[in-house]
N, C-alpha and C positions, 0 to 999 in steps of 0.2 A: 901706220902698220896695217897690213891687210887683215880682213876679218878672220882668216884662218891663221893668225899669227903664231899659234902654238905649233903649227905643222911646217912653217916655212921659215928658215933662218933669216934673220934680219939682214945679214950681210950678203945674201944671195936671193934677192927678190924674184919671184916668178912673174911671168906675164899674166894678164887676166885670163887668157885662154888656158894657160897651164894650171892656174889655180882652180878654174872650173873643172878641168879634166881630173885633177888630183882629188878634189872633193867628191866628184862622182865615183872615181875609182875606189876611194876608201869607203864610201857609202855602200858600194856594191859588195865589197869584202865583208862589211858588217852584216849586210842583209843575207849574204850567203851563209855566214856563220850561224845566223839565227835559223835559217832553213835547215841547216844540218843538225839542229838541236842544241847548239852551243848557247850558253847563257848570254844575255845581252851585255855587251861591254859597257864600262862606265863612259858617260858622255865626255867627249874631248873638249867641249866648250861649256863653261859655267856662266850663267847669268847671275849677277849679284843684285838682289832686290833690296834696296835700302828704304827705310821708312822713318818719317818723323810724325809723331802722333800725340795728340792731347787727349782725345776721347776714345781712341781705338779704331776709328774707321780706316785710317791709313794702314794700320797693321792688318786689318781684315783684307783689304785690297792687296797688300803685299803677299799674303797667303794665297790669294787667288792667282796672282802673277806666278808664284812658284809652281802651283798646280798646272797652270797653263803652259809654262815652260817645259815641265816634265812630260806633258802630253805631246809635245812637239819633239821629244827626243833630246832636250837640252838638260844639262845639270842646272840646279838652281838652289840658292840659299837666300834666306831673308834675315836682315840684320838691322837693328836700330841704328840711326845715324850716329849717335854719340859713341857707339862701339867701333866706329871706323875712323882710323887715323888717316891723315893725308897720304902717308907712305903706303898704307894698305890700299887706299883708293887708287894710287898710281900703279899698283900691280894688277889691277882688275882690267878686264877686256871689255865686258859689257855690263853696264849698270842701268837698271831701271829704278827710278827714284820717285817715291810717292810721299808727299808731305802736306800737312795741314798748316794753317797759319793761326797763331795764338794772339789774342788781344789786338792791339793796334799795329799790325804788321810784323809781329815778333815771331821768332822761331818757336815751335812747340818745345816743351820741356826736355824731350830726349833728343833734341837736335842742336841745342845752343852751343855745346862744346865743339861739335863738328863744324858749325858755321864759323865759330871763332878761329879755329885752326885753318879752315879753308880760305878765309879772307886775309890771313896773315901773309906778310911779304915773303916768308920762308916756305910757303906752300909749293910743292913740286909741280913741274909741268906735267900735263896729262895728255900728250899727243897720242898715246896708245889707247886711249879710252873712247869708246862709243857709248852714248847714253841717251836716255829719254827721261823727261820729268812730267809728272802728273801732279797738279795742285788741287787741293780741296779747300774750299772757302765759302764765304757768304757775301754776295754782292751788296748786301745791306751795309757793309763796312767799306770805308774809303780804301783801305789797304788790302783789297781783295786778292787773295792768293799771293801775298807779298813774299812769303818765305820761299815758295816755289819759284817765283820770278827771280829773286836774288840768287838762289843756288844755280838756276839754269844759266843766268848771265855769267856767274863766276866760273862755272865749269867751262864755258866757251872761252872766257878770258885766259884760262889756263891751258888752252889748246885742245880740249876734248871736242869730239865731233858728235853732233846730234844725229840720232837715228831718225827722229821724228820731231816735229814742232811740239813744244809744250802745250798741254791742254789744261785749262783752268776750269774746274768744276764748281758750280754753285751748289746750294744745299741739296738739290735733287741731282746727286752725282752719279747714280747707279748706271744709267745708260751711257753717258759720255765716257765714264771710266771703263765700262766694258768694251766700248768701241776702241778706245786708246789701247787697252790691254791686248786685244786681239791683233790690232795693227802692228804694234811694236814687236810682239812675239813672233808674228809672221815674218817681219823684216829680219829679225835675228836668225830665225830658222832658215830663211832663204839664203842669207849671207854665209851661214856656216854649213849648209848642206844637211842640217839635222832633219830627221824624219822619223815619225813614230814615237810611241810612248817609251819612256825609259824607266828601268827599275829604280826603286828608291833604295839607296844604300847609305852607308854611314856618312859619305861625303856630301850627300844631298838631302839629309833628313833634318836640317835645322830650321825648317819653315815653322812659323807659329801655328799651333794646333787650334785653328779657328775655323768654324764652319758657319754659314749663314743660318739663322733661325728662320722658321716659317713666319715668325711674327716680326713685322717691321712697320715702317711709317705708313705703308700702303695697306697692310693687313695687320693691324695691331690686335693683340689679344684683349678680349673684353673681360677685364678682371673685376671681381666683386670687391667693392670698398667695404671691408669688414669693420674697420675701426677708424674713427675720426674724432680726435679729442684735442682740446687746447692744452698746451704745456705751460705757456706763460700765465702768470697770475693776474687777477684784476688789478688795474692800475699801471700795468706795463705799457710802454709806448709801442710795443710790438705785439703781434699775434702769431705765435709759433705753434704749429699743430703737429701732432703725431698721427700718421696714417698707417694702416695695415691693409695690404691688398692680397686677396686670395689668389694663388697661382693655379688652383684647381687642376684641370687636366691639360694645362698648357704645355707641359714638358719643359718649361723654362727652368734652367738651372743657372744659378748665379754664384758668385763668390763675394765675400766681404771686400769692399773696395770698388765694386762695379757701380754703374749708374742705371737708373730706370728712366726711360723716356715716356712722358705722359702726353697723350694727344688731347689737347684741350678743345673747348668750344667757347666761342665768344659769348659774352653775356647778352641776354635779351635787352637789357636797358640800353647798352651802347648801340646794339644793332638797330633798335627802334628809333633812337635819337638820330642815327645816321640816315635811316630811311626817311624820317621826317624832314631832315635838312635837305635831302635830295628830292623831296616831293614825290617819293615813290611809295607804293602800297606794300611792296615786298613780294607780291604775287607775280611780278614780271618774270618772264622766262629767260633763263640764262643757260644755254646749252642743255636744255631739258630739266633744269632745276629752278625752283623759285628763287628769286633774288635774295630774299631773307635768309634762306638756307645756305646760299653761297656765302653770304657775309658771315653767317653764324659758324660755319664749319670749314670754309674753304679759303678765306682771305685774311691776311694780317691787317687788322684795323686798329690795333692798339699801338703798333710802332710804325710810323710813316716810313716809306721807302725813299731811297735817294731819288728814284725816278719821279715820285710824287713831289718831292721838295723842288726839284729842278723845274717841273712843269708849273707849279704854283708860282715860283719866282718869275717865270716868263709871263704868266697870265696876269699876275697882280704885282707889278713892279713897285707899287707904293705901299705894299703891305709891310707889316712888321717883320715877317720872315724875310722878305726881299731885302729889307734894310740890313738885317743881320748878315745875310749872305754877302751883300755888297762890301762889307768890311773886310772880308777875306780871312777872318780869324776862325780857324776850325774849332778851337775850344769854346769860343763864344757861340758858335752854331750848336755845338753839342749841348751847351748849357741851356740854350733856348729850346731845343727839341726835347730835353729831358723832362719827362712827365707829360708831354703833349701827345695826343693821339691824332688820328686822321681827322676826326670831327673838329678838333681844335684848329687844325691848319685850314680846313675848308672854311670855317667861320672867319678866320683871319683874312682869307682871300676875298671874302664878300661875294658880290654878284659875278665876279670873274671866275669863281671856282668851277671846276668841270662837273658835268652831269654824270649820270650813271654810266652811260656807254663809254665816256671818256675816262672815267675814274677807274673802272674795273681793271683795265690793263696795267694801271699804275700801282696796283696793290699786289704785294707778294703773297705766295701761298702761305697759309697758316702752318707754322712749324711746331713740332713737338718741343716740349721743354724737358730738359734732363735734370734729374735730381740724384745726388749721391745716396746710395742705399745705406740705411742705418741699421741693418740687421745682419745676422749671420745665418746661412742655411743650416748650420749645425745646431744652432740654438732656436731657430724659428722656422722649422720645417714646413714647407707648403705655403709660406707667405713671404712677402717682401715689405719692409718698413721704410717709410720716408719721414723726414723731419723738414718741414717747409714753413717759411715765414709768409703769411698772407700779405700781399701788397695792397694797401688801401691808402689813398690820400685825396685831398681836395685841392682844386685850383679854381679860384673864382667861384662861380655858381655851380660847378659840376663836381661830382664825386668820381674819382678814377680808381680802377681796380686792375691788378695784375691778371693776365688771362688765365694761366694755368693754376696759380695759387688759389684764386677765389673760385675757380671751377671746382677744384677739389673741396674747398671749404664749404661752399654754399650751393653749388648747382648740381652736384652728383646725387644728392639725396641719400637717405638711409637705405643701405643695402643696394645702392645703385652700382652701375658698372663704369669702368674707366678704360679707355683704350691705352694699352701700354706695350712696350717692347724693351728688351734688354739692350743696354749699351755697355759691353764689356770694357774693362780698363785693366789690362794685364800688368801694367806698370805700377799699379797702386794696390799692392797686396801685402799682407802680413808676411814676415820672413818664413821660408820653408823650414828653417831650423828653429824649433820651438824654444831653444835656449837663448836666442838672440834678443837682446833688449830693444825696446822701441820707444821713441819719443814722439808724441802726437800733439800738434798745435792746431787747435780749431775753435776759435771763438764763435759765438752765435750759432747759426745753423751749420757752421763748419765742424761741429761736433759729430755730425751725422755718420760719416764712415767710421769714426773712432768708437762710437757705440757698437757698431758691427765688429770692429777689430777686437774690442774687449770681450764681447760675448764669444767670438771665435776662439780667442786664446783660452778663455775659461773652458769652453767645450772640448778643446784639444788637450787640456791639462798642461798647457805650455809652462815651462819653468822660467822663461825669460821675463825680465822685469818690464813693467809698463808704466810710462810717465805721461800724464795728460796735462796740458796747459789749456784752460778754458776760461772764457770771460764773456761779459756782456755789459749792460748798463748798470742794473741794480740786482743785488743778490736776492732781495725779498721777492722780486717779481720775475726775474729773468734767468734764474738758475734752473734750466731745463734738465730733466732726468736726475734731479738731485738725489732722490731716494735710491735709484739704481746705482749711481756713482758712489754713494755712501756705502751701499751694500758691497759693491765690488772692492772698495777700499778696505772695508772691514774683513772681507774674505781673503785679502792678500793678492787678488788678481791685479788691482790697480795699486802699484807700488808707491807712486807719487802723484799728488793732485795739487796743482798750483792754480789758484783762481785770481782773476783780475776783473773786478766790477768797477768800470771806469768812473761812474758818477756817485759812488758811495762816499767820496771824500773830496776835499777841496781840489786836490791835485789829481788829474786823471791818471789812471793806472790801466795799462793794457797788457796783453800777454807778453809782448816784447819787453815790457818793464820787468816782469817776473823772470824772464829768461836771463836778463842781465843781472838781476839780483842773485841768481843761482848759477852764476857763470862757472865757478869751479866744478860744481857737481855735474853740470851739463857737459862740460868738456870731458870730464872723467867718463861719463857714459859713452861719449863719442869714441874715446880711446879704447873702451871696452867692446867696440864693434856695434854700437847702437845704430838703428835705422831711424831717420828723421822723416816725419810725414807732416805736411801742411795742407789744410783745407779751409777754403773760405774765399773772401773777397780778394780779387787779383789786383785791383787798382791801387789799394793802399796797404791793407793788412799784410798781404804776402810779401810786398816789398819791404815793409817795416820789419817783418819777422826775419827776412833774409839779412837785412842790415844788422839786426841784433845778433844773429847767428855769427856773422862775420866778425862783429865786435868781440863776441865771447871768445872765438877762436884766436883772434889777434891778441887779446889780453892774456889769455892763458898760455899761449905759445911764446909770446914776446918777440916775434920775428917780423912784425910789420904787416901792412895791409896786403901786399902782394903774396906773401906766404899764406895768409888766411884765405885769400881767394883761390889759391892753388889747392889748399887743403879741402875747401868746399867743392872744388871741381873734382877732386878725387872721390869725394862722397857721391857726387852725381854719377861718375863713371862706374862706381861700384854699386849703383842702384840703391844707395843708402840715404839719399836725399831726394825725395820725390814729392810732388805737389798735385793736388786736385783743386785748382783754383778757377774762379769764374768771374 
């Protein structure tokens, strides 16, 4: 189909010369109409911007694509991937698709249903579609931008035509994403003869209302850490802390369900040990900065990069690391690397390890860590709260620490400041309808956003029922926010509270155990329109919770596993089953 397919009947194709003349002729008419004072006509070509997102970045970029399209005289809408059926996709002419990758090469939560339908044998042919794909990911993972790669390949298999080669962006995505955006939009504008800004009307107003904050990874807001207190009790195997950060004059506005990115600093102990191993003083100049400062604030030295692993295997083929890699088992390598930092691997390589000049290019930039916000702006005006487990463990003769968690706990100091910026998560929100019941499942620090949800619902005077499933190891030491939850329960805000402390009895009990125990009531809430939220560990808990939810649905409906899966899929489509997992 030609780019101006809306104007040229399929059974009477024009030549390229005729198409060019017609596009210019129509553009001239439109321009003349505007010169005569007529209002701008609605764009004849619409660009469908589709996004798959886990943390919100892809949605923000989708909004920028929509703005850029309109600035070029094109109509544009932005839509989450799961809201697009294959049939609807087949009716589109131009699609620009932005997606992140979740976990180990999986689709983000709002793209799973789209991908399932797209790869089915019944998916329609897409010869009339022209498209471009932008991937967001992290090269530290083996399945870098895998979701984008899979969708790009599948669209091609179904007959769609690429406007431009796919671009896969690493964590520093802003510049390559901006270049791709400008390139593909210019291509569409050139093909369609669009020129000049278009008015926003009802048909093009569906873009997400997101704008970039002045505070980001390069220019974080220096927030005062006003509160730092331990929530877990003495004797706990964990150290969970509650933080309150002052938003001051930042202008940062957030909603319950958003995340806050914390820009950490590596600990002096690890930096010093690494410098000692390298035989460096720390004063060496690296692009105008002392080496010690570069390692402290600019490089990821807690988590070894894939590039460093590959380099060390080549340098030290008899090392323990090389032996593990030689087996070719990815899970074995993941197990070996878990808990080991850059210094551990350099020591393992012995005298073959790289020196400073060779090591620095193998270290990735130090990344911000994102934490689910545990407050509501309606109840905690001017501040943002976090609920964070401090990571501390020992291996051999060394003590290891999490970068951001112990930075907050130990190295910020009383009334110190922390570099932060907001990471919006529009898909993880309390329902707009205050009468809607909600079910929240969040063991451990997964309770964070639900503390915010409960305070939000209380501040709004929401009439909807609220049910929380929470758990950890021991009630006596790990029941964080116990007094708050008890008060919310007694006031009627928290309608149901189910607790699962796994090690308080011989047989371990988890939140999914409690869900199955209350199968009938849980299904009744779903039938009453309840929204289900899950927050916490993605590798095990979230999967176990989903399995329990499917079991509850299957048991109560009595129609088998396939019916339960479709019921849950309908909840996803209706934004009634959403997750914030990591």
